[in-house]
C-alpha positions in Angstrom: 118.5 99.2 125.3 118.6 95.8 123.8 116.7 96.7 120.7 116.5 93.1 119.6 113.8 92.9 122.2 112.2 96.3 121.9 112.7 97.8 118.5 111.2 95.0 116.5 107.9 96.7 116.9 108.9 100.3 117.2 111.6 102.7 116.2 112.4 105.8 118.0 111.4 108.8 116.1 111.9 111.4 118.7 110.7 114.9 119.0 112.0 117.1 121.7 109.4 119.4 123.4 109.9 123.0 124.4 112.5 123.9 126.8 112.3 124.6 130.5 111.2 128.1 131.3 109.6 128.8 127.9 107.1 131.5 128.9 105.4 131.9 125.5 103.8 129.1 123.5 104.2 130.9 120.2 107.1 131.6 117.9 106.6 135.3 118.4 107.9 135.0 122.0 110.3 137.8 122.8 114.0 137.2 122.6 114.2 137.6 126.3 111.8 134.7 127.0 113.7 131.8 128.5 114.4 129.1 125.9 114.6 131.5 123.0 117.1 131.0 120.2 119.8 128.3 119.9 121.1 126.7 123.0 124.7 126.1 124.2 126.3 124.5 127.2 128.1 125.7 130.3 129.5 123.0 132.6 126.6 120.6 133.3 123.9 123.1 132.2 122.3 124.0 128.9 121.7 127.7 128.3 119.5 129.6 125.8 120.7 132.3 123.5 120.4 134.9 126.3 122.4 132.7 128.7 119.5 131.7 130.8 119.5 128.0 132.0 116.9 125.7 130.4 115.9 122.1 130.8 115.0 119.6 128.1 111.9 117.8 129.4 110.4 116.1 126.5 109.0 113.1 124.6 110.0 110.7 121.8 107.5 110.6 118.9 108.8 107.9 116.5 108.0 106.8 113.0 110.3 108.6 110.6 112.8 105.8 111.1 110.3 103.0 110.1 109.0 101.9 106.8 106.3 104.6 107.1 109.0 107.2 106.8 106.8 109.6 108.9 105.7 110.1 112.5 103.2 107.4 113.5 99.6 108.1 114.5 98.9 110.4 111.5 96.7 107.6 110.2 94.2 108.6 112.9 95.0 112.2 113.9 96.1 115.5 112.6 99.8 116.3 113.4 98.9 119.7 114.8 96.5 118.3 117.3 99.2 115.8 118.3 101.7 118.6 119.0 99.1 120.7 120.8 98.4 117.8 123.1 102.1 117.2 123.7 102.5 120.8 124.7 99.4 120.9 126.8 100.8 118.1 129.0 103.9 120.2 129.7 106.5 118.5 127.6 108.9 121.0 126.0 111.0 119.1 123.6 110.4 116.6 120.8 113.0 113.9 120.0 112.3 112.8 116.5 113.9 109.6 115.3 114.6 109.1 111.6 116.5 106.8 109.3 118.7 107.8 106.4 115.9 106.4 104.1 114.0 109.7 104.4 116.9 111.5 102.8 116.8 109.5 99.6 115.5 111.5 96.7 111.7 111.4 96.5 111.2 109.4 99.7 107.5 109.5 100.4 105.6 108.9 103.6 103.0 106.2 104.1 100.1 105.9 106.5 98.9 109.5 106.6 95.1 110.1 106.8 94.4 113.0 104.4 90.6 112.7 104.7 89.7 116.0 106.4 92.9 116.1 108.4 96.6 116.6 107.6 95.4 118.1 104.3 98.5 120.4 104.1 100.7 117.2 104.0 99.1 115.9 100.7 101.8 115.1 98.1 104.7 116.1 100.4 107.9 114.0 100.7 109.0 112.7 104.1 111.4 115.5 104.5 108.7 118.1 103.7 106.4 116.5 106.3 109.3 116.8 108.8 109.5 120.5 107.8 105.8 120.9 108.6 106.2 119.2 112.0 109.2 121.3 112.9 107.5 124.5 111.8 104.4 123.8 113.9 106.4 122.6 116.9 108.4 125.9 116.8 105.2 127.9 116.4 103.9 126.1 119.5 107.0 126.9 121.6 108.6 123.5 121.4 112.2 122.6 120.5 113.2 119.6 118.4 116.1 117.3 118.5 116.6 115.1 115.4 117.8 111.6 116.2 119.6 109.5 113.6 118.0 106.3 114.8 118.8 103.8 112.1 120.8 103.7 108.8 117.6 102.4 107.1 114.2 101.2 108.1 115.3 97.6 108.4 116.4 97.9 112.0 119.0 99.0 114.5 122.7 98.9 113.8 125.4 98.3 116.3 127.8 100.7 114.5 127.0 104.0 112.9 127.4 102.5 109.4 126.5 99.3 107.5 127.4 97.8 104.2 124.6 99.6 102.5 124.9 102.9 104.4 128.6 103.7 104.8 130.0 106.4 107.1 130.3 108.8 104.2 126.5 108.7 103.7 125.9 109.0 107.4 128.0 112.2 107.6 126.6 113.6 104.3 123.1 113.2 105.5 123.8 114.7 108.9 125.3 117.8 107.2 122.3 118.0 104.9 119.9 118.1 107.8 122.1 120.7 109.6 122.0 122.8 106.5 118.2 122.3 106.0 117.4 123.8 109.4 120.2 126.3 109.6 118.8 129.5 111.0 115.8 127.7 112.4 116.4 127.6 116.2 113.5 125.2 116.7 115.9 122.5 115.8 118.4 122.8 118.7 120.5 119.7 118.2 121.2 116.3 116.5 121.6 113.0 118.2 124.3 111.5 116.0 123.4 107.8 116.2 121.0 105.8 118.4 122.3 103.2 120.8 125.8 102.2 119.6 126.5 98.7 121.0 128.9 95.8 120.9 131.2 95.6 119.0 131.2 99.4 119.2 133.9 100.6 121.7 134.8 103.9 123.4 138.5 105.0 123.3 139.9 101.8 121.8 141.4 103.6 118.9 140.1 101.3 116.2 138.5 103.7 113.7 136.1 101.0 112.5 134.6 100.5 116.0 135.6 103.5 118.2 132.3 105.4 118.6 134.0 108.3 120.4 136.2 109.0 117.3 133.3 108.6 114.9 131.2 111.0 117.0 134.0 113.5 116.8 134.2 113.2 113.0 130.4 113.5 112.6 129.9 116.2 115.2 132.6 118.4 113.7 131.1 117.9 110.2 127.7 119.0 111.5 129.2 122.0 113.3 131.1 123.0 110.1 127.6 123.5 108.5 125.8 125.0 111.6 128.0 125.8 114.5 125.0 126.7 116.7 123.7 123.1 117.1 124.0 121.0 120.1 125.8 117.7 119.4 124.2 114.8 121.3 126.5 111.8 121.8 125.2 108.6 123.2 127.2 106.0 125.1 128.1 102.4 124.0 127.1 99.1 125.6 130.4 97.9 127.1 133.5 99.7 128.5 136.3 97.8 130.2 134.1 94.8 130.8 131.2 96.8 132.3 128.0 96.4 130.3 124.6 98.1 130.5 121.8 99.1 128.1 122.7 99.9 124.4 123.9 103.5 124.3 123.8 103.7 128.1 127.5 103.3 128.9 129.4 106.7 129.2 132.1 105.5 131.5 134.8 106.0 128.8 134.0 109.7 128.5 136.0 110.4 131.7 139.2 109.2 130.1 138.4 109.8 126.5 136.1 112.9 126.2 134.5 113.8 122.9 136.5 116.7 121.4 134.5 119.1 119.2 135.9 122.1 117.2 133.2 124.4 118.6 133.2 124.9 122.4 130.0 124.4 124.5 128.1 122.3 122.1 128.5 118.8 123.5 125.7 117.0 125.4 126.2 113.4 126.5 123.2 111.1 126.2 122.3 107.8 127.9 119.4 105.4 127.7 117.9 103.4 130.6 115.0 100.9 130.8 113.0 98.6 133.1 112.1 94.9 133.1 109.4 95.3 130.5 112.3 95.7 128.1 114.8 93.2 129.6 115.8 91.8 133.0 119.0 93.0 134.5 120.9 91.8 137.6 120.3 95.1 139.5 116.5 94.6 139.5 116.8 91.4 141.6 119.4 92.8 143.9 118.1 92.7 147.5 118.8 96.5 147.9 116.7 97.4 144.9 115.7 100.2 144.2 118.2 101.9 146.6 121.0 100.4 144.5 120.0 102.3 141.3 121.5 105.7 141.9 124.9 104.1 142.3 124.5 102.3 139.0 123.4 105.5 137.2 126.3 107.4 138.8 128.7 104.8 137.5 127.6 104.7 133.9 126.5 108.3 133.2 125.4 110.4 136.1 129.0 111.2 137.2 129.3 113.5 134.1 126.6 115.7 135.5 127.7 115.5 139.2 131.3 116.3 138.4 130.2 119.3 136.2 131.8 117.8 133.1 128.9 118.2 130.7 125.1 118.2 130.5 123.6 114.7 130.5 120.4 114.0 128.6 118.5 110.7 129.3 117.3 110.5 125.7 115.2 107.4 126.2 113.6 105.7 129.2 110.3 103.9 129.4 108.2 101.0 130.7 104.8 99.5 130.6 104.5 100.1 134.3 102.8 96.7 134.7 105.4 94.9 136.9 105.7 96.5 140.3 109.5 96.5 140.0 109.1 98.8 137.0 107.0 101.2 139.1 109.7 101.3 141.7 112.4 101.8 139.0 110.6 104.7 137.4 109.9 106.4 140.7 113.5 106.1 141.7 114.7 107.3 138.3 112.5 110.4 138.4 113.9 111.2 141.8 117.4 110.8 140.5 116.8 113.2 137.6 116.2 115.9 140.2 112.8 117.6 140.6 112.1 120.9 139.1 110.6 122.3 142.3 113.8 121.6 144.2 116.5 122.1 141.6 115.0 124.1 138.7 117.1 123.8 135.5 120.2 122.5 137.4 119.1 119.0 136.6 119.4 116.1 134.2 117.7 116.5 130.8 115.3 113.9 129.5 112.9 112.7 126.8 110.6 109.9 127.7 110.0 106.8 125.5 107.5 107.3 124.1 104.5 109.4 122.9 103.4 106.5 120.7 101.3 103.7 122.2 102.7 101.2 119.7 106.1 100.8 121.3 106.0 97.0 121.8 107.7 96.7 125.2 107.0 100.1 126.8 103.7 101.4 125.5 103.4 105.2 125.5 101.9 108.3 127.1 99.0 107.8 124.7 96.8 104.8 125.0 96.0 102.6 122.0 93.3 104.9 120.7 96.0 107.5 120.0 93.9 110.0 122.0 93.6 109.1 125.6 96.5 110.0 128.0 97.9 107.3 130.3 97.5 109.7 133.3 99.3 107.3 135.7 102.4 107.1 133.5 102.3 110.8 132.8 102.0 111.6 136.5 105.3 109.9 137.3 107.0 112.5 135.1 105.3 115.6 136.6 108.0 116.4 139.1 110.7 116.7 136.4 108.8 118.6 133.7 110.3 121.9 132.7 110.1 124.8 135.1 107.8 127.6 133.9 106.2 125.2 131.3 103.3 123.4 133.0 100.7 121.6 131.1 97.6 123.6 130.0 98.3 125.2 126.7 99.1 128.8 126.3 97.3 130.4 129.2 96.6 129.9 132.9 94.1 127.4 134.2 90.5 128.1 135.2 91.6 129.6 138.5 92.6 132.7 136.6 95.8 134.6 135.9 98.1 134.4 138.8 95.6 132.7 141.1 97.7 131.6 144.1 95.1 129.2 145.5 95.5 125.6 144.3 92.2 123.9 143.4 91.2 120.6 141.8 88.3 118.6 140.7 87.9 114.8 140.6 85.9 112.5 138.4 85.0 108.9 139.5 84.4 106.3 136.8 83.5 102.6 137.3 85.6 100.7 134.8 84.2 97.2 135.6 81.5 95.7 137.9 80.9 91.9 138.2 78.4 92.0 141.0 80.7 90.7 143.7 83.1 93.5 143.3 84.1 96.4 141.0 87.1 98.5 139.8 87.0 102.3 139.5 89.3 105.1 138.4 89.4 108.6 139.8 90.9 111.4 137.7 92.2 114.4 139.5 92.5 117.7 137.5 94.3 120.9 138.5 91.8 123.7 138.0 93.9 126.5 139.4 96.5 128.8 138.0 99.3 127.3 140.0 100.8 123.7 140.1 99.5 121.4 142.8 101.9 120.1 145.4 99.5 117.5 146.8 95.8 116.5 146.7 93.2 114.6 148.6 89.9 113.1 147.3 87.0 112.0 149.4 83.6 110.5 148.8 80.8 108.7 150.7 79.2 105.6 149.2 75.5 105.1 149.5 75.8 101.4 150.2 78.1 98.9 152.1 81.0 99.2 149.7 84.5 98.7 151.1 87.9 99.4 149.4 89.7 96.2 148.8 92.8 97.7 147.1 94.0 101.0 145.8 96.9 102.0 143.6 98.7 105.3 143.0 97.1 106.7 146.2 96.8 105.7 149.9 93.4 105.7 151.7 91.5 105.5 154.9 87.9 104.4 155.2 85.5 105.3 158.0 82.1 103.7 157.5 81.0 104.6 154.0 83.4 107.6 153.7 86.7 107.1 151.9 89.6 109.6 151.8 92.4 109.0 149.3 95.7 110.9 149.3 98.2 111.2 146.5 101.2 108.9 146.3 104.7 110.3 146.4 105.1 110.3 142.6 101.8 111.9 141.6 101.1 114.7 144.1 102.6 117.3 141.8 100.2 118.2 139.1 100.9 121.0 136.6 98.5 123.8 135.7 95.5 122.2 133.7 97.2 118.8 134.1 95.7 115.7 135.6 96.6 112.4 137.2 94.6 109.4 138.4 94.4 106.6 140.8 92.5 103.3 140.8 90.8 101.2 143.3 89.0 97.8 143.8 86.0 97.5 146.0 83.2 95.1 147.0 80.4 94.5 146.7 79.5 95.8 143.2 76.2 97.3 142.0 76.6 100.6 143.9 75.9 104.0 142.5 78.6 106.4 141.5 79.3 108.7 144.5 79.9 112.4 144.4 83.6 113.2 145.0 85.4 116.1 146.5 88.9 117.3 145.8 91.2 119.5 147.9 94.7 120.5 147.0 97.8 122.4 148.3 
């Protein structure tokens, strides 16, 4: 994306969460468990060490690429609780952005609260803190993709090198990280460089600008150290006069594919964003959002659909405030192929971001670094990894193998000004199976009427209201939750008892 707009406030330190089909949340999972070991590719799919197909369905947790030189949020929370929460929501991979600054000798993190939390991080360098995060992520059943996000903490770079960080340093540091985690299959891959953009080219042959050639040099250097790693190669901005988001243009890969010395290690990666990042012509097209699949096909989706290689949408995000962004995200999630319909034969993804302090997208966490934005998270529910629903290491309250979907709902008044009020209703899956749909009903004691509702549709008969999930949030993973909101009038009424039913 156009980082001049977005990355001034945030840098993408990305952690990839555990893979699709991971059946155990612990590092002692058997070798037969889906997702075990290193991963490799076969056509458009990614397979685990046993040859079982898996799906990257994760989140970006940034900070190592900033001047803090460490994942953000540790000023208020323990890193283990952060990873536990990520896993509980059903994300299976962490994409962790970093800059080359963390590989400088003695580079120390800033902004970690060590008062009763993160105590095992005291005195550690940034790389040693990264070791701790990788270790706990692996123990929790997650996978990690390291993302070389910036040459230094100062900001994005169009090319993979700068005057102060030459290509030789870039490659040396990539090899150092590959060696550091060699034999540790929690780290499944490296994203070579974040968002190459103009004047970067693809296939032009100019070694100072041709990102495809640079990716081959770096990717082969990494594989010379650890041939088990996946090599994630992002697109550029412009190819043959066609421009899209930074890193989002993979049109050139058809004519000029990336050639690696080790077979079945290449994953192409694109980025895509909504209007909260920047306006684009396709958002105002009269056919929007029906026009979007054709755009995605053109720039990167064709690689998957033609069985050329796996495609990983490494970043996509939005504040969800404009209605156009809501339509964009719903359409994109549908394009990525739902787990229920396609399983692991799907696009891979890591959402931007876990952090709430991404200036133009916000995050899955709200500003308190604790509360989940359940509306945003619910959009992603259909594409979370198969066999890896939210809810920690065990089944939900319905009991092991309980085939009956059940739910509860909690009604909270968020504001009341006498003449009207706003409320939020949180729906939680209390069964041992994912929900396909849900319905919430209540009866007000007064004369209240619904004046508006979002993320659900409703009918009202007298004082009784029945709300039904929207298309994007009917699917709720085990122990997961979603929410909808409403406006009503008049205010001053009591909180009603709510009933939830599910299928």
